C-alpha positions as CSV (number, residue, x, y, z in Angstrom):
1,M,128.7,52.1,100.4
2,S,127.3,55.6,101.1
3,S,127.6,58.4,98.6
4,I,129.8,61.3,99.4
5,N,127.1,63.7,98.5
6,E,124.9,62.3,101.3
7,T,127.3,63.4,103.9
8,A,129.0,66.5,105.1
9,Y,132.4,65.4,103.7
10,P,133.9,68.7,102.3
11,Q,134.4,69.0,98.6
12,L,135.5,71.8,96.3
13,S,132.9,73.1,93.8
14,S,134.0,73.1,90.2
15,E,132.6,76.7,90.0
16,I,134.0,79.0,92.7
17,V,132.7,82.6,92.6
18,E,135.0,85.6,93.1
19,K,133.6,86.3,96.6
20,E,134.7,82.8,97.7
21,L,138.1,83.2,96.1
22,L,138.8,86.4,98.0
23,A,137.4,85.0,101.3
24,F,138.9,81.5,101.3
25,F,141.8,81.3,98.8
26,T,143.6,84.6,99.3
27,P,146.8,84.1,101.5
28,T,147.3,86.5,104.4
29,Q,150.5,88.4,104.9
30,Q,151.4,86.2,107.8
31,E,151.0,83.1,105.7
32,L,153.0,84.6,102.8
33,G,155.7,85.6,105.3
34,F,155.9,82.1,106.8
35,I,156.2,80.4,103.4
36,A,158.7,83.0,102.0
37,Y,160.9,82.4,105.1
38,K,161.1,78.7,104.1
39,Y,161.3,79.0,100.3
40,S,162.6,81.9,98.3
41,R,161.3,80.9,94.8
42,T,158.0,82.5,94.1
43,T,156.7,79.5,92.0
44,T,157.4,77.2,95.0
45,Q,155.6,79.6,97.3
46,A,152.6,79.6,95.0
47,L,152.4,75.8,95.0
48,I,152.5,75.7,98.8
49,V,150.0,78.5,99.1
50,I,147.5,76.6,96.9
51,Q,147.9,73.5,99.1
52,L,147.6,75.6,102.3
53,K,144.3,77.2,101.3
54,V,142.9,73.9,100.1
55,L,143.9,72.3,103.5
56,Q,142.3,75.1,105.4
57,R,139.1,74.9,103.3
58,L,138.7,71.1,103.2
59,G,140.6,69.7,106.1
60,Y,142.7,67.5,103.7
61,F,144.9,67.8,100.7
62,I,144.0,67.0,97.1
63,A,146.2,66.6,94.0
64,L,147.0,70.1,92.6
65,A,145.9,68.8,89.2
66,N,142.4,68.4,90.6
67,V,142.2,71.9,92.1
68,P,139.7,74.1,90.2
69,R,141.5,76.2,87.6
70,N,140.1,79.5,89.0
71,I,141.8,78.8,92.3
72,I,145.1,78.2,90.6
73,A,144.7,81.4,88.6
74,H,143.7,83.4,91.6
75,V,146.7,82.4,93.7
76,C,149.1,82.9,90.8
77,K,147.7,86.3,90.1
78,H,148.1,87.2,93.7
79,L,151.7,86.2,93.7
80,R,152.3,87.8,90.3
81,I,153.5,84.8,88.4
82,P,152.2,83.1,85.2
83,E,149.4,80.6,85.8
84,F,150.6,77.0,86.2
85,Q,149.8,74.7,83.3
86,P,148.2,71.3,83.9
87,H,151.4,69.3,83.1
88,S,153.4,71.4,85.6
89,L,150.9,70.6,88.3
90,R,150.9,66.8,87.5
91,S,154.7,66.9,87.6
92,Y,154.6,68.5,91.0
93,D,152.0,66.0,92.3
94,S,154.4,63.1,91.5
95,S,157.5,64.8,93.0
96,G,159.0,64.2,96.4
97,S,158.8,67.9,97.2
98,K,155.0,67.6,97.6
99,S,155.2,65.4,100.7
100,I,157.8,67.7,102.3
101,H,155.7,70.7,101.7
102,Q,152.6,69.0,103.1
103,R,154.4,68.0,106.3
104,L,155.4,71.7,106.7
105,L,151.8,72.8,106.2
106,R,150.3,70.2,108.7
107,N,152.7,71.6,111.3
108,Y,151.8,75.2,110.4
109,V,148.0,74.6,110.5
110,G,148.2,72.2,113.5
111,V,146.7,69.0,112.1
112,R,148.0,65.4,112.2
113,T,147.5,62.3,110.0
114,L,145.6,59.4,111.5
115,G,148.4,56.8,111.6
116,S,147.8,53.3,113.2
117,E,146.8,54.7,116.6
118,G,144.5,57.2,114.9
119,Q,142.9,54.5,112.9
120,A,142.1,52.5,116.0
121,W,140.7,55.7,117.6
122,L,138.5,56.3,114.5
123,N,137.2,52.7,114.6
124,E,136.2,53.3,118.3
125,Q,134.4,56.5,117.4
126,A,132.6,54.7,114.6
127,S,131.4,52.0,117.0
128,K,130.1,54.6,119.4
129,A,128.2,56.4,116.7
130,A,126.8,53.1,115.3
131,K,125.2,52.2,118.6
132,T,122.7,55.0,118.2
133,K,122.6,55.7,114.5
134,Q,121.7,53.3,111.7
135,E,122.3,55.3,108.4
136,L,125.9,55.3,107.2
137,P,125.8,59.1,106.3
138,D,124.9,59.9,109.9
139,I,127.7,57.8,111.2
140,I,130.2,59.3,108.8
141,N,129.1,62.8,109.8
142,V,129.8,62.0,113.4
143,L,133.3,60.9,112.4
144,L,133.8,64.1,110.5
145,E,132.9,66.2,113.6
146,E,135.2,64.1,115.8
147,L,138.2,64.3,113.4
148,L,137.9,68.0,113.1
149,H,137.5,68.5,116.8
150,H,140.6,66.4,117.5
151,R,142.6,68.2,114.8
152,Y,143.1,65.3,112.5
153,E,143.6,65.7,108.7
154,L,140.5,64.1,107.1
155,P,141.2,60.7,105.6
156,G,139.7,59.8,102.3
157,F,136.0,59.3,102.1
158,V,136.4,55.6,101.3
159,T,138.3,55.2,104.6
160,L,135.4,56.8,106.6
161,S,132.7,54.9,104.7
162,R,134.4,51.5,105.4
163,A,134.9,52.3,109.1
164,A,131.3,53.3,109.4
165,N,130.1,50.2,107.6
166,R,132.3,47.9,109.7
167,A,131.1,49.5,112.9
168,R,127.4,49.3,111.9
169,T,127.7,45.7,110.9
170,K,129.3,44.7,114.2
171,V,126.9,46.7,116.4
172,N,123.9,45.3,114.6
173,D,125.3,41.8,114.9
174,D,125.9,42.3,118.6
175,I,122.3,43.5,119.1
176,Q,120.9,40.6,117.1
177,R,123.0,38.1,118.9
178,Q,121.9,39.5,122.3
179,I,118.2,39.2,121.3
180,T,118.6,35.6,120.0
181,S,120.6,34.5,123.0
182,T,117.5,35.1,125.2
183,L,115.4,32.6,123.2
184,N,114.9,29.0,124.4
185,D,114.4,26.0,122.2
186,K,110.6,26.2,122.4
187,Q,110.7,29.9,121.3
188,L,113.1,29.1,118.5
189,G,110.7,26.4,117.3
190,Q,107.8,28.8,117.4
191,I,109.6,31.2,115.2
192,D,110.9,28.4,112.8
193,R,107.3,27.3,112.2
194,L,106.5,30.8,110.9
195,F,108.7,30.0,107.8
196,I,107.2,26.6,106.9
197,T,105.5,26.9,103.5
198,Q,102.5,24.8,102.7
199,A,100.5,25.1,99.5
200,G,102.4,28.3,98.8
201,R,101.5,29.9,102.0
202,S,103.3,30.5,105.3
203,Q,102.5,31.8,108.7
204,W,105.1,34.5,108.1
205,E,103.2,36.1,105.3
206,Q,99.9,35.6,107.1
207,F,101.4,37.2,110.2
208,K,102.1,40.4,108.3
209,R,98.6,40.8,106.9
210,E,96.8,44.1,107.3
211,P,93.1,44.8,107.7
212,K,90.9,45.0,104.6
213,Q,87.7,46.9,104.1
214,P,85.9,47.3,107.5
215,N,82.9,45.0,107.4
216,V,81.9,42.8,110.4
217,R,83.4,39.6,108.9
218,E,86.7,41.2,108.1
219,V,86.9,42.8,111.6
220,V,86.2,39.5,113.3
221,S,88.8,37.8,111.1
222,F,91.4,40.4,111.7
223,L,90.8,40.5,115.5
224,T,91.2,36.7,115.6
225,H,94.4,37.1,113.8
226,I,95.6,39.8,116.2
227,E,94.7,37.6,119.2
228,A,96.8,34.8,117.7
229,V,99.7,37.2,117.2
230,R,99.3,38.5,120.8
231,K,99.6,35.0,122.2
232,L,102.7,34.3,120.2
233,A,104.2,37.7,121.2
234,D,103.5,37.0,124.9
235,G,105.8,33.9,124.8
236,L,108.7,35.8,123.4
237,P,111.3,38.2,125.1
238,K,110.6,41.9,124.9
239,P,113.9,43.7,124.2
240,E,113.6,47.2,125.7
241,D,117.1,48.7,125.4
242,I,117.4,48.8,121.6
243,P,117.8,52.4,120.2
244,V,114.9,53.6,118.2
245,S,116.9,53.9,115.0
246,K,118.0,50.3,115.2
247,R,114.6,48.9,116.1
248,T,112.9,50.9,113.3
249,Q,115.4,49.6,110.7
250,F,115.1,46.0,111.9
251,V,111.3,46.1,111.8
252,L,111.2,47.7,108.4
253,E,113.6,45.1,107.1
254,A,111.6,42.2,108.6
255,R,108.3,43.5,107.1
256,A,109.9,43.8,103.6
257,L,111.4,40.3,103.6
258,N,109.5,37.2,102.4
259,V,110.0,33.7,103.6
260,R,112.8,32.8,101.2
261,E,114.7,36.0,102.0
262,M,114.3,35.5,105.7
263,M,115.6,32.0,105.5
264,A,118.6,33.2,103.6
265,L,119.7,35.4,106.6
266,K,122.0,34.3,109.3
267,P,120.0,32.6,112.0
268,I,120.8,35.2,114.7
269,K,119.5,37.9,112.4
270,R,116.4,36.0,111.3
271,Y,115.4,35.3,114.9
272,A,116.1,38.8,116.1
273,L,114.0,40.4,113.3
274,A,111.2,38.0,114.0
275,V,111.2,38.9,117.8
276,L,111.1,42.6,117.1
277,L,108.4,42.3,114.4
278,I,106.0,39.8,116.1
279,P,104.6,42.2,118.8
280,L,103.9,45.0,116.3
281,P,100.7,43.8,114.6
282,F,98.9,43.9,118.0
283,K,100.3,47.4,118.7
284,V,100.5,48.9,115.3
285,A,97.9,47.3,113.2
286,L,95.2,48.5,115.5
287,I,96.5,52.0,115.1
288,L,96.6,51.6,111.3
289,S,93.0,50.3,111.3
290,S,91.7,52.5,114.1
291,A,89.9,54.9,111.9
292,P,87.6,52.4,110.2
293,L,87.2,50.4,113.4
294,T,86.2,53.3,115.6
295,R,83.5,55.0,113.6
296,P,81.7,54.9,115.9
297,I,83.0,53.2,119.0
298,A,79.6,51.7,119.4
299,K,80.4,49.3,116.5
300,L,82.9,47.6,118.8
301,V,80.0,46.3,120.8
302,S,78.6,44.7,117.8
303,V,81.9,43.1,117.0
304,G,82.1,41.9,120.5
305,R,78.7,40.3,120.3
306,A,79.7,38.7,117.0
307,L,82.7,37.1,118.8
308,K,80.2,35.7,121.4
309,D,82.4,36.8,124.2
310,P,80.8,38.9,126.9
311,N,84.2,40.6,127.7
312,S,85.4,41.1,124.2
313,S,83.7,44.4,123.6
314,R,85.3,46.0,126.7
315,I,88.7,44.4,126.0
316,L,88.7,45.5,122.3
317,A,87.5,49.1,123.1
318,T,90.2,49.4,125.7
319,A,92.9,48.1,123.4
320,I,92.0,50.4,120.5
321,V,91.7,53.5,122.6
322,A,95.0,52.8,124.2
323,A,96.6,52.1,120.9
324,I,95.5,55.4,119.3
325,S,95.9,57.6,122.4
326,P,99.1,59.7,122.5
327,D,101.7,58.7,125.1
């Protein structure tokens, strides 16, 4: 679950300076007139004013017992009544009057609670956001913008976090299922063989190797490895319509997981991660190793000769230059 502090979910600071009190927690004459028209007792008016200013500032209500004391003191001073004691606020929080007053304030401010229809709408917005965003705080922030734009009272943070998490899980599952559905039995078998461990080693771990120090033997070994990866990648589908945020997360996850962890995943996720990661060594490893391999480019010719392939020098030079050139 995401932390509230990683998002834009509004919270009250425990220390509110005088300037903020005057700007955000001082009722206007219009607000005082509206509340006085409904309730004649000054103490009741003060309780309602505190909730009104909190709602305007946060977009949701909190228990009065949790409102910072300097806000309570500021409103009480403005209405010229003694400051409420904590036990009085707790008593009000558990009273039936509180819900009546909050309905009044929602109508006055022009916000509405989610309800069942609103919850369905929220889930739909979460799904839309999760299609392009991977991090939960980013999805939650989109939901906050939509809720405020459509004049909803903000639900609890846990509600937003769960909606974002459910949506992300479903969207990711759908993407992974779509990728896996394009694989035939032969391709599934090729991927399965990557996770077979013999003598403590597997093709999966070998597959993720990176170049070592740039001597001729290591260069030849690494290029042979890259060629094997390229052949494997050529036989797999190449998903093109996956958002960058999703592709990046899936690839990072695949690189971080060992054989045992990959085998513990659901098959649709395991196959999807493998499909997205397999082409990268040919595309990315050359970029990562381009500096040692291209000082100078003439060394590529020597590597080509070492490979005893008359065309390898040209192919290798073209591949590296293409890999390191900007789009």
